[in-house]
N, C-alpha and C positions, 0 to 999 in steps of 0.2 A: 519714226516711222508714221504719224500720221499726217503730217503735212507735205509728204509724198502721194497722198490717195488723191482722187482727182473731187472737186465736189461739184456735187449734181443737185440743183434747186428743183424744187417742184415747179410743173408750171401754173402761171396764175389761177389757172380757173380751178387748182386745187385748195388757194388759199394764198396766206402769207410763206412767202419764199424763205428759205432756211438751207441747212446745210443739211443734208439728209443724213451724212453719217452720223453726227452727234445727236441724232435724235434717233435713230434703228441702235445706237447701242445703249436703248436705256430701256431696251424691251424688257417684258417678265417672261425670263425664262423659264419659272417655276409655273407659271399656270400654262402657258402653252405645250411644256412636257404634261402637266397634268390631261388637258385636251385632249393632247393626240394622246396619251395610252388611253383614257377612259374610248377613243375612236376607234383605236384598235381592237380593244376590248369589245366594243359595240361591233362591227365588222365581223370577228370570229363567233362570235353569239349568233348573228343575224344568219349564217351560215350554219352553223348547227341545228339553229331551230327551221330551215328551211329544207332542209339538204334532204331529208326521207321522205317529205314531200314530193318535191319537185321528181324524186327518182319512181315513187309510184304512181305519178302520172305521165311518167315518159317524158320528163322536160329535163334540160339541163340542169345539172344539180349546181350550177355555180351564176345562176339567175337572177338570184336576187344581192345575194354577197357582191359579184358586180355592178350592181345599180346602186348598191350602199356605197362603196369605195369612188364612184364616179360622184354621188352627190357629194363624198368627204371633200374631193379635189376641187368641186366648184365650192364648200365651203370655205374648203382652204383659202383660195384665190378672194373670196368674199372677207375674208381676216387680215389679207393682207392690203385690199383694195382701204378698208376701213380705217385702217393702221397708216396707211400711206397718206389719204386725203384730209385727214383729222376728223374730230368728232363738232370740233366747231364749225367746218363747212355743213355737217350733217345738219347742227342746229338752226345756223341760217335757214335751213330749207324745211324744217319743220311741219309748218305748215302747210305746204305743198304736197309731203311726205302724205301727212294727215288727210288731207282732202281727198289723194290719191286712194288712199288704202279704203278710207270709207265709200268712193262709187266703186270700188272692186268688189266692197261687201254689198251692195247693193244689187251690184250685175250677178254676182255668184246666187245669191235669191232666183235669180231668173232665168238663169242658164246655164246654170253648175250642175254637173253630174251628182243625181240621186244616188245614195249607197245607204246603207241599212234605214230609210224613210227619212234623210237629211241632206240637205244643199251644202256639201263641207266646201268644195273646192271645182275648181276648172280641170276639162279632161284636154289635155290637149294634145292626144295621140299618146308616145310612149313615158310622158308623164303627168304628175298631177298639179296645178297651183293652189296651196289653202293661202286665201287671203288673209285669216283671222292668224296667222301664224306671222306675218310681216306686223298688223295691227297690234300684235302684243308689244313689240319693238317701236314703234311710229310712237305710240298714243305717252310708254314714259318719256320717250323725248321732249315731247310736246309741253306734258305738263311738269316737267322736269326743268324745261326752257321757262315756262310759266312765273312756275311760283319759285325760279330762283332769284328773282326780278323784287319780288316784295323788299319794300322798305326797310323792316323788318326781321328778327331772329325767326318769328312766330308769323304763319300766315294769318291773315282775318277770315272772318267767317265769308266774304265777298267773292275773297281771291278760291275759297275754299268750294264757293259755290260754281264757281265757273269750270272750275276742275272737275267737278260732279259732274257740270252737262259736257264738255270734252270728253269724257268717261263713259258718261252714260249714252250719246249715242250711236256706238261701235257696241259698247256690249249689248242693246237692245236688238242690233243687228245681227250678232251672232247668237243671240238665245233666240232669233227667227229661224236659224238656218234647221235645227236649231242644233247646237255646240255647248252645254252645260259646261264642261270642263274646260274648254278653251276663254269661256267668259269670266270662269272664276279666276283664272291664270291672270286675265287683263287686269283684272280688281284686285289682284296680290298683289301685281308689280307696281301699283298706282298704288296701295296700299302704305309699299315702303316708300316710296318716292315722300306722299305726305306727312308721313311719322319724323320722316328725316328733316321736312320743311317745317317741322313745328307744329303739325295741329291739335288741335287740341281730343281728345282720345273721344267723346261725346261726337267729334265727325266723323271720326272715323267708323264709330259704331254707327251710326248713321247710313254711312255708306253700307256696310254690311248690311244692316236691314233693310235698305231698297234695293240691293242685290237679290236677296233672299224674297222680298216681295216680290222684284220684278219675274224670276226664275217660278215662282209660284204662281204669279199672273198670266205668263208664256202657257203652263203646262194645264193652269186649270181654262183656256182658251183651246186645247185640244192641239195647239202650234206643232208641243214636243210629241215624238211619236214616243208610241205604248213603250215600247220596246227599252227607252233611256227611263222610263220612271220606274220600269219593273225594276232595273240597276237597285233604284235604291229599296224596293220591297227586296230584292234579294239579299241585300245587305244585313238587313235587320233581322233576315229569315234563313241565315246561311246552310241549317240544317231541314231547310225544308225539302220536301220529297215534290212538293207540288209542279203539274208537269207547266203552268205556265215557265216557272222560273228557273227549270234544268237546266236550261242553256247555260246561265248566268251564272246559278250555283255552281253549278261542275265545273268550271274553266276555273271560278276561283279554290274551288277544292283541289281540284289536282295541279291549279299553280302552287298553291299549302303545300301537297303534299312532294310534289315536285323540287320544294328551297328543305322540308322536313326529310326528304330521304337523303340528300347530299351528304349528310352527315357532317366530319369536321374535313375531310378531304377531297368530297365528290368521286361520283362514280367514274369519273375520265372524259375526257374531251372527245365527242360524238355514242360517247357510250350511255347517256341518259336515255332508260325505259321509256318515261312519259315524254320525254322530250322528241324523242325518236316515231313513239305510237302515236301523234299529234291529239295527243288529248288535249291538249291549251290552243283553241284557236287561238288567229294571229297573236300567236306567243312572241315573233320576234318583232311587232310593232308596242301591242299592249302591256307582254308579260316579259321581256329579257330576263328579270330579274332572277325569274323560275329556271329557266335554262339555265343561267350562270350559277345558282343554288344547287341544282342538282347534279350537273357536272365538275364543279370545283367547291363544291361545299360550302362551312363555314369563312375558310379562306379566302375562296374566292369571293364571297359576298363581302367579306373584310376589307378586302381590297377594293373592290369597287365605292365601299362607303367611304374609303382612307382617300381616296383619286377627287370623289365629291368633294370632302372636307376639306383639302386642300385647294380645291377651287374657289370654295366658298370662304376660303381664309384668304386667298390671296385678293379677291373682291373687296372682304371687308379691309383690309389693308390699304389696298389702294383708295376704297372711297375715306379714309383716315387720314392721308395725305395728300386727298388732291387739291389740286391749286386753286380752283374756283368754287362758290357753291354750287354751282350745275353742274358739276364734274360730281362732285358728293353726291348731292340729290339722284343723278345717274343711276350710277355705280349702285347707290341703296336699294334703286327699283329691278335693277338686271340682279343683285344678292338676294332679293323677298323673291322675285318670278320662278328664279331657278331653283332656292331653295324651298319652294312651294309646289313645283311640277316634280321636285326625286321625291319630295313627301309623299306627296297624292300618288304619283307611279307606284313607288315600291310597298306602300300604305295597301293599296288595291290586291297588290298580288301575295301580299301575306293577311291580307282578308280585316285589314284595318280600317280602311277608307273605302266607299263603292265605288265601282266600277264604273270610269269615268272614260277611259280609250283615250287619257293623256299620254303621248309618247316619255321617255326616259332620255333627260339631254345627252347626246352625243352617242347612246348606244342603239336606240329604238331605230327600226328602219324607217326611210323617209326624207324624202328630199328637203321639205319644205322647213320641216320644224328644224334641220343641220343646219339650213342657211340662217334660221333667225337665231338661230345657238350663236352661230357664226357672225354675224350682226353685233350680238351683245358682248360675246369677247373679244370681237374687234375693236370695239367701243373703249371697253374698260380697257384695251391694250392702250391705247391713242390719248386715255389721258393720261395712266401712267408712263408715255413716252413722253409726255410734254407736261410732265407736272414741275420741270425745273424751270422754265421757261418764261 
């Protein structure tokens, strides 16, 4: 049967020509299904967390969910394109992507829209574009490409220093926005690459200390908005009744209450009093897990965590069977980045970590982070598809 199928070769600009059918039959279906299922859960969660707010304000109740579905369609196209062109084509242009992303980070500091005291994105009318989300992907690709060329299995101090400088510049730009959450995610992804590349533990400790010192310096210089610093105060004083902390403390308190009140089976879709009552600000982007916990209970939360476990398991497997050292390092960075972001978002919902504003991958509302997540999955899929070549 296969010999009667037409052979379609990719254009030369996409890389080495090969039989498309023979490569696309190697797609990791389990990973794609898990990501799709999580995205569907995210769309339903966005609708439930925004419906009552929009109705009360006289707006279309489907406004946010329709935008989310549009973002998901764009993300799906991105995954397919990355799978088609291949990760090697992306690698060959890593310096260009890195330079372009740094330029965007500089421009957003000058012309970006100001929200909550920070310049995080470009306001392009109906959409906003956040360059830091792109940098999360780009810096992992570049450092994975650089460390993959090491002469030995373990990188030396010189290679670590170059990697640190490559990471440091965009991290400083992100901290200047200021966006502490995105900066920590970028560092976590690179730390995964360096660990897999064989960097010594004291090198990883060094990068952690430098990140903390950089964040502290930015805060001491008054660049970080006071509200963002209060998030740490609120984390250590979650029972505080201080007026200045109330906005942060209460949203975490209600988020924890929403998860706890869901019980085992939840209160039913669109039946959550806390979600419908608008007690949790930006729940659809920052605290979607609280809406899931209240409406679907422990079972719903377990399903979401199980799907994340499947995604991470498949990434771990892809890293182990990767064909080249670069492929292995890249997937290791993707694994670490997603793991940290999942832990941080759910952790702040449960009061285990400070509020950071980081989205929950594939579930939170937003176009930039969905496209960035799609890039990561597309790269991992490309590596899996081409592992036998």
